[in-house]
C-alpha positions as CSV (number, residue, x, y, z in Angstrom):
1,M,142.0,91.5,144.9
2,K,139.5,91.0,142.2
3,R,140.0,91.2,138.4
4,H,139.7,95.0,138.0
5,H,142.3,95.5,140.8
6,L,144.8,93.1,139.2
7,E,144.3,94.6,135.7
8,K,144.9,98.1,137.2
9,Y,148.4,97.0,138.0
10,A,148.9,95.5,134.5
11,R,151.5,98.2,133.5
12,V,153.8,97.2,136.4
13,L,153.6,93.5,135.3
14,L,154.1,94.5,131.6
15,T,157.3,96.3,132.6
16,L,158.5,93.2,134.4
17,D,157.6,91.2,131.3
18,K,159.7,93.5,129.0
19,I,162.7,93.3,131.3
20,W,162.6,89.6,132.3
21,L,161.4,87.9,129.1
22,P,164.4,88.8,126.9
23,M,166.8,87.7,129.6
24,S,165.0,84.4,129.8
25,K,165.1,83.9,126.0
26,L,168.8,84.6,126.0
27,S,169.3,82.0,128.8
28,S,167.3,79.4,126.9
29,F,169.3,80.1,123.7
30,L,172.6,79.5,125.6
31,K,171.2,76.2,126.8
32,K,170.7,74.8,123.3
33,N,170.5,71.2,124.4
34,K,167.8,71.8,126.9
35,K,164.9,69.4,126.4
36,L,161.4,70.4,127.4
37,K,159.5,67.9,129.5
38,N,156.1,66.5,128.7
39,N,154.4,69.0,131.0
40,V,151.5,71.2,129.8
41,L,150.1,74.1,131.7
42,V,146.5,75.4,131.7
43,L,146.1,79.0,132.9
44,K,142.7,80.4,134.0
45,L,142.7,83.3,136.3
46,Y,139.1,84.6,136.1
47,E,135.5,83.4,136.0
48,K,134.7,80.2,137.8
49,G,131.8,79.5,135.5
50,A,134.1,79.5,132.5
51,L,136.4,77.1,134.3
52,A,133.4,74.7,134.9
53,L,132.4,75.1,131.2
54,V,135.9,74.3,129.8
55,S,136.7,71.5,132.3
56,P,135.8,68.6,129.8
57,L,138.5,69.9,127.5
58,I,141.1,70.0,130.3
59,H,140.2,66.4,131.1
60,E,140.6,65.5,127.4
61,L,144.0,67.1,127.5
62,E,144.9,64.8,130.4
63,N,143.6,61.7,128.7
64,Q,145.4,62.1,125.4
65,G,149.1,61.4,125.0
66,D,151.7,61.2,127.7
67,D,151.5,64.8,128.9
68,E,151.3,65.7,132.6
69,V,148.8,68.5,133.0
70,Y,149.3,71.4,135.4
71,F,146.9,74.2,136.3
72,A,147.4,77.8,137.6
73,T,144.8,80.2,138.9
74,L,144.1,82.7,141.6
75,D,143.5,81.6,145.2
76,L,140.1,83.2,144.9
77,N,139.2,80.2,142.6
78,E,140.4,77.5,144.9
79,D,136.9,76.2,145.6
80,A,136.2,75.8,141.8
81,L,138.9,73.1,141.7
82,I,136.1,70.7,142.5
83,F,135.5,70.8,138.7
84,L,139.0,69.4,138.0
85,P,139.1,66.4,140.4
86,S,141.6,64.4,138.3
87,I,144.4,67.1,138.4
88,K,146.8,66.3,141.3
89,R,146.9,68.9,144.0
90,E,150.7,69.2,143.7
91,N,150.1,70.1,140.0
92,I,148.1,73.2,140.9
93,F,149.6,76.7,141.5
94,L,147.6,79.3,143.3
95,F,148.5,83.0,143.1
96,N,148.1,84.9,146.4
97,T,145.7,87.8,145.9
98,T,145.4,89.1,149.5
99,S,147.5,92.1,148.4
100,F,149.5,93.2,145.4
101,I,152.8,92.7,147.1
102,K,151.9,89.1,148.0
103,F,150.7,88.6,144.4
104,I,154.1,89.8,143.1
105,V,155.9,87.4,145.6
106,S,153.7,84.5,144.4
107,L,154.5,85.5,140.8
108,F,158.2,85.1,141.5
109,K,157.5,81.7,143.0
110,Y,155.5,80.8,139.9
111,V,158.4,81.7,137.7
112,M,160.7,79.3,139.7
113,W,158.0,76.7,139.6
114,S,157.6,77.0,135.8
115,K,161.3,77.0,135.1
116,S,161.7,73.8,137.2
117,L,158.9,72.0,135.3
118,G,160.0,73.1,131.8
119,F,156.5,73.3,130.2
120,K,156.4,72.5,126.5
121,A,153.0,74.2,126.1
122,V,150.7,76.6,128.0
123,F,147.0,77.4,127.3
124,N,145.9,80.8,128.4
125,L,142.1,80.6,128.7
126,D,141.5,84.2,129.8
127,I,140.5,86.5,126.9
128,F,142.1,90.0,126.5
129,S,143.7,90.0,130.0
130,N,147.1,91.8,130.2
131,V,147.8,90.1,133.6
132,S,147.1,86.6,132.2
133,N,149.2,87.3,129.2
134,V,152.2,88.3,131.3
135,I,151.8,85.2,133.5
136,M,151.6,83.1,130.3
137,N,154.9,84.6,129.2
138,F,156.5,83.9,132.6
139,S,155.7,80.2,132.1
140,F,158.5,80.1,129.6
141,A,156.7,77.4,127.7
142,G,157.9,76.2,124.2
143,R,154.4,76.9,122.8
144,R,151.8,79.4,124.0
145,Y,148.2,79.1,123.0
146,R,145.7,81.9,123.6
147,I,142.5,83.6,122.2
148,N,143.6,86.9,120.7
149,Q,142.6,89.4,118.0
150,D,144.3,87.3,115.3
151,D,144.5,83.7,114.1
152,S,147.9,82.0,114.0
153,D,149.5,78.6,114.8
154,Q,149.3,79.3,118.5
155,S,146.5,81.9,118.7
156,L,142.8,81.9,117.9
157,A,140.9,85.0,116.7
158,Y,138.1,86.0,119.1
159,N,134.6,86.1,117.6
160,S,131.8,87.4,119.8
161,K,129.2,85.5,117.7
162,V,130.7,82.1,118.3
163,H,130.2,80.2,121.6
164,I,133.1,80.5,124.0
165,Y,133.3,76.7,124.3
166,E,134.0,76.5,120.5
167,H,136.8,79.0,121.0
168,Y,138.3,76.8,123.7
169,S,137.8,73.7,121.7
170,K,139.6,75.1,118.6
171,L,142.4,76.4,120.8
172,F,143.0,72.9,122.3
173,N,142.7,71.4,118.8
174,K,145.7,73.4,117.7
175,Y,147.8,71.3,120.1
176,L,145.9,67.9,120.1
177,K,145.2,67.9,116.4
178,V,141.8,66.3,116.6
179,E,138.6,67.4,114.9
180,S,136.3,68.5,117.7
181,Y,134.9,67.8,121.2
182,L,131.4,67.7,122.4
183,P,131.2,68.6,126.1
184,S,130.3,65.8,128.5
185,Y,129.9,66.8,132.1
186,P,130.2,64.1,134.8
187,E,127.6,64.1,137.5
188,L,130.0,65.0,140.4
189,F,127.1,65.8,142.8
190,K,124.6,63.0,143.3
191,E,122.4,64.3,146.1
192,T,119.1,62.7,146.7
193,K,116.4,64.7,144.9
194,E,114.0,66.6,147.1
195,K,110.9,68.6,146.1
196,I,112.7,72.0,146.1
197,I,112.5,75.0,143.7
198,S,115.8,76.8,144.1
199,L,116.3,80.4,143.0
200,Y,119.7,82.2,142.6
201,L,119.1,86.0,143.2
202,N,122.1,87.9,141.9
203,T,120.4,91.2,142.7
204,N,123.6,92.8,144.1
205,D,125.7,91.8,141.0
206,P,128.3,94.5,140.2
207,L,127.1,94.0,136.6
208,W,123.7,95.3,137.6
209,Q,122.4,95.2,134.0
210,R,121.9,91.4,134.3
211,S,119.9,91.6,137.5
212,W,116.2,90.8,137.5
213,T,114.2,93.2,139.7
214,Y,113.2,92.4,143.3
215,Q,109.6,92.7,142.3
216,N,109.9,90.0,139.7
217,W,111.6,87.7,142.2
218,I,108.8,88.4,144.7
219,S,106.1,87.7,142.2
220,L,107.8,84.5,141.1
221,I,108.0,83.2,144.6
222,E,104.4,84.2,145.2
223,R,103.4,82.2,142.1
224,C,105.5,79.2,143.2
225,E,104.0,79.3,146.7
226,S,100.5,79.5,145.2
227,Y,100.9,76.7,142.7
228,Y,103.4,74.4,144.4
229,G,103.6,75.5,148.1
230,D,101.8,72.4,149.4
231,E,104.3,70.1,147.8
232,Y,107.5,72.0,147.1
233,E,109.9,74.0,149.3
234,I,111.3,77.2,147.9
235,K,114.9,78.1,148.6
236,V,116.8,81.2,147.7
237,F,120.5,81.6,147.3
238,A,122.1,85.0,146.9
239,P,125.6,86.5,147.3
240,Y,126.4,89.7,149.1
241,V,123.0,90.2,150.8
242,E,123.9,90.1,154.5
243,H,123.3,93.9,154.8
244,D,120.7,94.2,152.1
245,A,117.6,95.5,154.0
246,I,115.2,94.9,151.0
247,F,116.4,91.3,150.5
248,L,116.2,90.5,154.2
249,K,112.7,91.9,154.5
250,Y,111.2,89.9,151.6
251,F,113.4,86.8,151.3
252,S,114.8,85.9,154.7
253,K,112.1,83.2,155.0
254,Y,113.6,81.4,152.0
255,Y,117.3,82.4,152.3
256,Q,119.8,79.5,152.4
257,P,123.4,80.7,153.2
258,T,126.1,79.0,151.2
259,E,129.5,79.4,152.8
260,S,131.2,77.6,150.0
261,L,130.8,76.6,146.3
262,N,130.8,72.9,147.4
263,L,127.8,73.6,149.6
264,L,126.0,75.5,146.9
265,M,126.6,72.5,144.5
266,Q,125.1,70.1,147.0
267,K,122.0,72.3,147.4
268,I,121.6,72.7,143.6
269,A,122.0,68.9,143.2
270,A,119.2,68.2,145.7
271,S,116.8,70.6,143.9
272,T,114.1,69.7,141.3
273,V,114.6,72.9,139.4
274,F,117.1,75.8,139.6
275,V,116.5,79.3,138.3
276,T,119.3,81.8,137.9
277,T,120.1,85.1,136.1
278,D,123.9,84.5,136.4
279,C,125.3,82.1,133.8
280,G,128.1,81.1,136.2
281,P,125.8,79.0,138.4
282,S,124.2,77.5,135.3
283,H,127.6,76.1,134.3
284,F,128.0,74.8,137.8
285,S,124.7,73.0,137.6
286,A,125.9,71.0,134.6
287,F,127.6,68.8,137.1
288,C,124.2,67.9,138.7
289,N,121.2,66.2,137.3
290,T,119.1,69.3,138.0
291,K,116.9,71.1,135.5
292,T,118.2,74.6,135.2
293,I,116.6,77.8,133.8
294,T,119.0,80.7,133.0
295,L,117.8,84.2,132.3
296,F,119.9,86.1,129.7
297,G,119.7,89.8,129.1
298,P,122.9,91.9,128.5
299,E,124.9,88.7,127.8
300,S,124.3,86.3,124.9
301,S,123.3,82.7,125.5
302,S,124.7,81.8,122.1
303,F,128.1,82.9,123.3
304,F,128.2,81.9,127.0
305,G,125.1,79.8,127.7
306,S,125.4,76.5,129.4
307,L,125.7,73.5,127.1
308,S,124.3,71.1,129.6
309,S,121.3,69.0,128.3
310,H,119.5,69.9,131.6
311,N,119.7,73.7,131.0
312,T,117.2,75.9,129.3
313,N,118.1,79.5,128.3
314,I,115.5,82.3,128.3
315,S,117.0,85.1,126.2
316,S,115.9,88.7,126.0
317,E,114.3,90.0,122.8
318,A,115.6,93.5,123.2
319,P,117.2,94.9,120.0
320,C,120.1,96.3,122.1
321,S,121.0,92.9,123.6
322,P,123.6,91.7,124.1
323,C,125.7,94.7,125.2
324,F,128.3,92.7,127.2
325,N,131.3,91.1,125.5
326,Q,135.0,90.5,125.9
327,Y,135.9,93.6,123.9
328,N,134.2,96.0,126.3
329,K,135.2,93.9,129.4
330,C,131.5,93.6,130.2
331,I,131.2,97.3,130.8
332,S,128.1,98.8,129.3
333,S,126.8,102.3,129.1
334,C,123.3,101.0,129.5
335,E,121.2,102.8,132.1
336,D,117.9,100.9,131.6
337,N,118.2,97.1,131.4
338,V,115.1,96.6,129.3
339,C,116.6,93.3,128.2
340,M,115.9,91.8,131.6
341,K,112.6,93.6,132.0
342,N,111.4,91.9,128.8
343,I,111.7,88.6,130.6
344,T,108.3,88.3,132.3
345,V,107.4,86.2,135.4
346,D,104.8,84.5,133.3
347,R,107.5,83.3,130.9
348,V,109.7,82.0,133.7
349,M,106.7,80.2,135.4
350,E,105.9,78.4,132.2
351,Y,109.4,76.9,132.1
352,I,109.1,76.0,135.8
353,R,105.8,74.3,135.1
354,Q,107.5,72.2,132.3
355,S,110.2,71.2,134.8
356,V,108.1,70.6,137.9
357,G,104.7,69.6,136.5
358,A,101.1,70.9,136.2
359,Y,99.9,73.6,138.5
360,N,97.9,72.7,141.6
361,V,94.3,72.8,140.3
362,S,93.0,74.2,143.6
363,A,95.3,77.2,143.4
């Protein structure tokens, strides 16, 4: 089950929340002498890219004080745990998403798990998710921190004009009581650099508005072949293309299957430059010493762009951009993504030239 499937069942979970939570509060009230342990939970159900982005803050939470840090997410995100190498495997809870029934069963297991650990605080890093809010309540933590529509001791008001990392930083600061954090991403993948230009084609993205056209990608590859083909190898990564006739016709020569996130990371790390229209992989590449170029259209680079020193964002100049945000759940009425069409092949090639070097004079 993906996010929209889970959120569809939010009413069922909210009903459970209304029934169970008052009973739990009554039980806690009757146990007046109950002492919460130094256990802190971080909850992140969705968006692997956001998990990669916020991981420095989670590590900071581990390093400060005597708290034991736990983490809960969906089993769909298990491969993204590579960005949290210091959290013990036994401190991680994975929700089963193979069916809604199995998800409910794992939710009951989570309740027992949370009760046994006695969390003194939980950080809900999902914005405007009913499912995530219910799971946060079922942690029975003494303090619950989340990004919401208001600002309070344990909530932070969402602002679509402020970078998401700043939201997370301020949220953690409400607990850690320190001034600020600057993200520092460890180089987790240290592959030997090869002369490779890697492209991440998200042409079958369900959020089609952020897709660059096939023709643009074809033109970009032709340019790279013309200018750098004698020296550099071109590799293409793309999800959900096994049955895409157009993709297989034009890109099969360059296509590199990536069965896992770990394998994708290794291939990004081995590249000289990496180009993507999906900001998720650009957050992944922060853990590699690879120059990355990210194309932004319906999303805002000032809100969700990679903060890695190796990353360059190319933003659209369309007046209607950005049209994706957390308020509209990244659902836009746009029928013509001029924001991505405004990003030309010439413009992207110029940034590739800055990363790779001067064009082949004989081309």
